[in-house]
N, C-alpha and C positions, 0 to 999 in steps of 0.2 A: 601213698601216691594217689593223686586225685584222678578219678576216671574221666575220660574224654567227654562224657555226657554232662557231668557236673561242671566241668570247665567251660563247656559251651554255654550252659545256662547262666553261669556267673557272668560270662562275657556279655551275654545278651541283656542281662539286667543292668549291667554297668552302662551299656550303650544306650538303653532306654532312658536311664537316669540322666546321662549327659545330654541326650536330645531334649528331654523335658526341661533341663536347666537352660539349654540354649533357647528353646522356644519361650520359656518364661522371661529370660533376659530380653529376647527380641520384643515380646509383648510389652515388657516393662519399658523398654526404650521407646517403643511406639507410643505407649500411653503417655510417657513423660514428654515426648515430642508433641503429642496432641494437646496435652495440658498446657505445655509451653506456648504452643501456637494459639490456643484459645485465650490464654492469658495475654499474649501479645496483641491479638485482635480485639479482645473485649476490654482490655484495660489500657495498654500502651497506645493502640491505634484507634481507640474508641471515638475520639473527637473527629479524627480525620475520616473514618468510615461513615460516621453520622453525616458529616458534611457532604461526602460523596453521595450518600443516599438522598440527602435533601436536595442536592443539585440535580439528581436524576428524577426525583419524584415530587419536588417542591419548587415553586417559583416565588421569588420575593421581589416586589415592585415598590418603588417610592412614589407616593401619590400626595397631591396637595389639595387640602380641603378647607372649606369654610372661610374664604376670603371675605373681608368686610364689604358691606354695600356702600354705595355713594348716593347721596340724596341732594336735591336742590333745597333751597331755604324753606320750602313748604312741604318737605318730605315726599316729593315726587322722585321716583326711583330713576337714577341715571346709570347705575352699574349694579349688576347682580350676578348670581351664579345659576346655572341650569345643570340638571343631571345628564351626563353623557357616559359613553363607554369607550375605552381604548383597547385596541387589539394588538397583541404581540405574539411572537412565535419562537419556538426552538427549531431552527432550520434542519437540524439533524433528525427531527421527528416527522419531517414532511417527505413522504416517499416520492411523489411525482411533482417536482417543483415547477415544471412548465405548466402543467394543468392547474396547479394551485395558484400560480401567479396570474394566469389568465382569468380564473374565476374570481379571485380577490379584486383584481383591477376593475372588472366589470361591476362587481357589487359595490365597490367603494369609490368608483369614479377616479381611479388612479392610473398613472402611466404603467402599462404592463412591464416595460423594461425596468422601471424603477422597482416594482414589486418583485420581479424575478431576481434582481440584484440582492434584494433584502433576504428573500427566502433561500438564496444560494450562499449566504454568508457562512463563514466558519464559526461564528460566534454562537453561544448557547441562547442568546436573548437578542431579539431585534423587534423594534416597533414596526407593525404593519401600517397602522394609522392611529394617531392620537385623537381623542375627543370626538369620536363619531357620534352621529345622532343615534338614538335608541333604535330607530327604524333600520339604519344601516347595519348596526350590530346584529339585529335579529336576522337580517338577510344573510349575513355571513354565517351565523350559527346553523342556518338551514342547509348550508352547503355540506356540512358534516366532514370538514377537512381535518386531518390529523395535525397535531403540533401547534394548534392555535389556542390562545387563552384570552379571556375577556376580563377587564377590571373596571369597576365603576369609578368615575371621576367627576369633578366639577369643571365646567367650562365658563369662563367669564362671558357675560352677555350684556350688551348695551341696548336697552329697549328703545331708546330715542334715536338710535343710529347716529347721524351726523351732528345732532344737537349738542352743542358745547363740547364737541370732541377735542378741540384744542385745549380745553381746560381739564376735562376728565382724563384724557390720555387712553392708554391701553396696557394690557399685560401680554407677556410672551407665553409660549406653550407651557412652561413650568410655573406660571403664575407670578413671574417676576415683573414688577411694574417697570415699564419702559418709557413712558411719556406722561405728561400732565401730573395731576395729583396722584394718579396711580403710582407714578415713580416717586414723587416727593414724599408721599405718606406710605411707602411700601411697608415699613416696619410696623405701622399702625394697622394696615389692612391685611397683611400677608396670610393670616390664618394658620393652619397646622399642617406640618409634614407628617404623613403616616406611612408606616411600612405594612404592606399587605402581603400575606403568604397564601399560596394556593397549592392544593395537592393534585398531582397528575397521575394518570394510569400508565401502563407499560407502553402505550402508543403515543404518549405525550399529550393526551387530551385532558382538558380540565375536568376535575372531579369535584363537584360541589362548589360552594361559594368561597370567596376570599375571606380569610380571617385577618382581623386587625391586630397587629402586634403592638401598636402604640397604646400608651396609657394616658398621654398628656391631653388635656382639654384645649379647645381652641382658644387662642389668645387674641383673635381678631377683634377689631373695633369697626364701627360704621362711621363714615365721614359725612358731615353736613356742610354743604357749600353755601356761599352767599348768593350764588346764582339763582335767579328766578326764571324758571323755564319759559314762562309766557313772554317776559321781556327779552330773554335770550332768543326765542323764536322770532320775535318782532325785529330785533336787530339783525339777525341772520337773513331774514326775508328781504328787508329793504336794502341791506348791504349788497346782497346778491343781485337784486334788481339793478342797482346802480352800476355794479361791475359789468353786468351783461349789457346794459344800455350803452355804456361808453367803451365797451370792448377793452376793458382795463386788464392789466396783468394780475392784480390782486386788490384786496381791500381789507380794512380793519375797522371795527366799530366797538366802542366801549361805553357802557352805561354805568355810572357810579353815583352813589349817595354822597354828595360833597361833605356832608356833616360828619359822616362816620368812616368814609373810605371804603365802604362795602361795595363790591362790584356786583351789579345785577346782571350784566351781560358782557361777555368778551367774545366777539364774533370775528371770524376770519373767513376769507374766500381766497383761494379754493378750499373746499372742505374735504374731509375723508370720513369713511365709515369705520370706526374702530373694530367692528366685528370682522372686517376683512382688511385690516391695516396693511398687510403684506402686499395687497394689490395696488397700493398707491406709492408714489415716489416718496422717499424719506423726507424730501423737502416740505411736503405737506404736513408732516407730523409736527413740525415746529410751530410755535405760537408767536407769530410776528408782533403781536401786541406787546410782548415782553422781551422778545429775543432779538428783534431787529431795530436798528437805529437809523434815522433819516435826518437830513437837513429839513427842519420844519417849515421854513419860509415864514410868511407873515403871521401865522398863529402864534409866533414867538413874541411879536411886538407888545402884547399886553404885559408880558413879564418885564420888559424894558420900561414901559410906561409906569407900571406899579412901583418899580424900584425907584424911579425918578420922583414920583409923588411922595412915596414913603420917606425918602431921604431928605425931602424938602427942597430939592433943586428945581422942581417944576410943579405947576398946578394944572388942572384940566383946562382952564381958560387961558393959560399962557400961550402966546403966539410965537411961531417959529417961521422963518423965511425958508421956503422950500425950493428956492433957486430956479423957479420956473422950469423945473424938469431936468436940470443937468447940474451935477455937483462933482467937482474934481477933488480927488485926494491924491496928492502927488501927481503922477502922470496918468492915473486911472480916472475915467469919467463914469460916474454912476447916474443912472436914469431911473425913471418911474415905469411901472407896468403900463402897458398900452400907450406908452409915450405921453402920459398925462403931464401937464405943465402947471403944477401948483405953485402959487405964490405964497402969501401969508396964510398959515393955518394954525388954529388952536391945537393943543395936544389932543383934545377930544376929536377934532376933525382929522388929525393925522392918523389916528387909529380907525376912525370911521371910513375914511377914504383910502386907507392902507398906503400911505406915502412912505416910500423907502427913504427918501432924503429927510423927511420929517423925523423918522425913527433914528436916523444917524444924528441929527441935531440934538434929539433928546438924550441919546447915549453919550454924546460929547459933553453935555452938561453934567452927566453922572460921573464920567471918568472910568477908566479901565478897571481899577481895583474895586471900586464900589459895584460896578456892573457884575464883575466876576463873583463877588461875595453874595450878591442877591441871587445870581443864577444858581450858585451852590445851595443857598438857603432854600430855594424852591425845589431842590431835589435832583437837579440835573448833574450829570457826570458821576453818578453813584447809584448803586442798586438800592431799591426800596426795601428789599427783604420779603417780597411777596412769596407766598408758599407755592411757587411754581418753578420748575427747573429751567435752566438756560437763560435766566434774566441777564440782559446786557446792561452795562453801566452808561452806555452812550459815549460820546466823545466831547471832551471839554479840556482845552489846553489852558494852563496857567498863564496869566498876563505876561510873564517874562518870556513867553514863547510866542507872543502875538506879533504880527507884522504891523506895518503902518495901516494896512487895510482891515485888520481883524476887528477892531471896535466897530467900524462901519458895517462890516459883513454880518457880524453876530447880531447887530441891532435889528436886522430884518430876517433873521433866521437862517443865515448861512455860516459856514465855518464852525458849525456846532452840530453834533449828532444827538438826537433825543429819541427815546422810545415812545410809542403811543401812550403807554402807561404813565410815563413821566409827565407827558404833556397834559393829560386829563387830571392828574394829581395836582399839578401846578395850577391849572384853571380852577379846580375845586377849592384850592386855598384862597384864591381871589374871591370866589363865590361865598365862602362860609364865614367870612369875617377875618380872614388872614391866617388861618391855622393849617399847617401842612399835616395831613393825616396819612398814616401808613395805609397804602392800599391793601385790601383784604379780600381773599377769595374763599376763605373757610370760616364757618361760624362755630363749629364745634365737633367733638368726637363723642360717640355713644357706645355704651356696652350694654347689650340686652335692652336697648331702648332707653337707657338712662344716661344723662350727660356725665362724662368723666373729665372732659376738658373743654374749655371755651376759648374763643379768640376775641376778646373785647376790643372796641375801638382804641387806637393808640395814637396820641398826639406826638408827632416828631418834634415840632417846634412852631412857634409863632413866627411867621415870615414877614407879614406887614400888619399894620394897625387896623382896627375895625374901621376907623375913619377912611383910611386909604382904600380898604375893601369897598366901602359904600361909594366912594368917588369912582373907583374903577368899574363898579357895576353900572353906574350911570353912563360912563364912557362906552362900555360894551353894549348897552342897550341902543345907543345911537347907531352902532354898526348895523344892527338888524332893522331899525326903524327907517334909516335914511342913507345907509352906507352900502358896503359891498355884500352884506349878508342878508339882504331883503328876502331872498328865496328860502331862508331858514326860519322865517317868521311862522309862529304857530298861532292859529286863530284862537282867541280867547285867553291867551297867556302872554305876558311880557317875557321876551327872550333876550338874553345877553350873550354875546359870543364874538368870534373872530374867524374870518376867512383866511385861507392860506393857499398860495399857488407857488410852489417851489420848483425851480428848474433843477433837474437831477444832474449830478456830476458824472461825466463819462470818463472813466479811468483810462480808456484806450486812447481817446483824443486829448485827454488831460484838459478838458474844457467843459463848460456847462452845455447840456443838450438844448437844441432848439425845438425838440419835439417831445421829449420825455419830461413829465411833470409829476409831482406829488400834489394832488388836489385835496384840500381838507377844510373841515369846519369843526370848531370846538366851542361849546357854549353850555348854558345852563338855564333852567326854568323851574318854576316862575322866578323871574329875575330878582325880585326883592325878598323872596323867601324860598331859596332854591331847594327843590326836592331831588332833582336829577341834574347831573352833568353828563353830557354826551359828546363823544368825539367820533368823527367819521373821516377816514383817510382812504383815498382812492389812488392807487399806484398806476401811473402811466395810462390815463384815459385817452381815448382817441376821439377826434372831432373837436369838441370844446374841451378846455382844460381848466377853466377858472374855478377856484374852490367853491365860490358861492353858488355857481350853477351846477357843478358836478356833485359835490358833497352836501351842499345846503339842503336840497329836497329830501335826501335820505335822513339827514339830521331831523328835519321837520317831522317826517312821518314817524320815526322812531320815538321822538320826544312826545308828539301828540298822542300816539296810541299808548305809550307807557304811562303818561300822566293820567289819562282816562282810566286805564286799568288799575292804577293805584288809588283812584278816587280823589285826585287832587282837583278841587273846584276851580273852574275858570273865573275870570274877573266878573262876568255877569252873575255867575252862581254865588260868588262871595258877596256881591252887592245884595242879592236876593236873601241870602242867609242873614246878613246884617239887618236888612229891613224887617225881616220876620222877628229878629231878636228884639 
C-alpha cells in the first residue's frame, strides 16, 4: 500500500505535467495563430497593406510635360512653356482649417471661402491652386502649414499675348488644346503625361522631391505656322484702328500669298489674351475669319464677272443697259446704291462703279446653272480644309431651290453666305492666273529642331483661264484708279480690288437693316505680279458705312507696310533697277 506522502508527490508531478502540456499547447496555439496572422498580413494582405501605407505616406499626381512650341514662319516664338508649381493638400492632415484657408487665400490671391471649402473636403487629395508662379509657391512654403504638397509643372505661356491669338488658340489647365492650332494639332503638340510620387511624413508634410514613375520620352513636336508676326501685327494694328474709328462691332483682316495660299496674317477684333482666356467671353475665342459667314455684298461681283468672261458670254468692253437706276424682277424693284442712275456701262465700268443692275445683267447672260458651277469652283459653299477648328462652309443653295430673285440677289452678293477666308481665296485665284489654292496656316512640324512633316502648296483646281485672270486684273485695277476703291490705292504700286457695302439681314424684322452694314475691301498688289492679297471686313460701322471709305484705308496701310517689309519694289524702284541693269 502506497504511503500518503508518495501518493501526494505522484499527484503533484502529474498535475505539473498536465499544466506544462496545457501551457505548451496554449503557446503552440498562440504561435500558430501568430504565424498564421503574419502569413495573412505579409502574404495574403501584402498588396492591400502596401497600398494603405502608400496612401498614408505617398502621394501620386498626374502631370503634363513638354508640350511642343509654336512658331511663326521666321521661328519667332508664339507659344512656349514656363516652369511653375502646383499646390495640393490632404485635408485630413490640416489641423486648423480656418487658419490654413485664411493664410493660403492671402498668399495665393484666392477667395477664402473657396479655399476653406477645399481644405474641409472629405477627399484625400484636393488641389489648392494649379500652376502658381514660383514666387507664390515659395510664399506658401514659408507658411509651414501641415498637409500641403508641391509639385513642379509646366504652364503654357503666350509671349506675344493677343498677337495671332485667334490662330494660335490656347490650352486648358491639363494642357488640352481648346482653340486654334493648339486644338487642331493637339496630338502633335501634347507632350508627355507623367506620374509623380512624393513621400510624406506622419503630419502629411512633403518629404523630399517628387520621383518620376514614368519612363516614356516626350513625343511632342513643334509647330511652324505660315503667319509672319510683323505682318500679323500690322494687320491687327490697322484693323483695330478702323474698328475703333467707326465704332464698329468687330472686324477681320487676312493677308495671303495668292500664289501659294499661305496666310501671313489672320487678324480679328475684338481680341483676347490667351494667357487669361477665361477672363474673356467665349465668343471672342472663335475666329470669325474662318467660322463666320456673311452676305458679302459687292466684293462678290468679281466672281460673277470672271465667270461670265471665262465662259465666253461676256467681255470686259461689252456694254449693258443699267436701266437708269431701277430694274424690276417680277413685282420687286431693284435699285443702285446711293440712288445712282446708270445707263449704258461696260462690264469693266459695272465693276468699277459697282452697279447692282449691271451685275444682274451679267449674271443673266451667264444663267443659273453656270453661275452656280463657277461659284462652287471658286470654293464657296464648302470647307477649304484649313488646319483650324470650326471652319464654316458658308451658305449656297442649289439652283433648284432658287427663287425668281435668287440669280439677281446672288449677282451682287446677297442670298449667299461666305467666310472671309473663302472670299480672299477666291480673289487670290483671280490674281494668280486662275488657280484655286488651298489656304494654309501651317508650314511644318519639327522634332528637336528638324523637320518631320511639311505642308506644301496644294492646287485645288484651275477655276478660270490665265487669259480671264489677266482681263479681270485690268478690270479690278479700274476700281482703284477711278472707281469706288480709290481710298485703297497704295502709292508706288498698282492695286486691283473691289469694294463691298452689304446691308445686313435682320432676322427679327425679316428685312434688310437700314443702319447695319458689312463694309469691306478685298484686293491684291502689285496688280500685275501679285505678292499679297488682302481682305478687310468691318462689321456694323457707325457714321459712314461705304466699304471704300471704311475698309479701303485699312487695306491701303496693311498692304503698303507689308509690301515694304517684304522688300517688294515700287514702280519707281523697278524702273531704277531696270535702268541700272
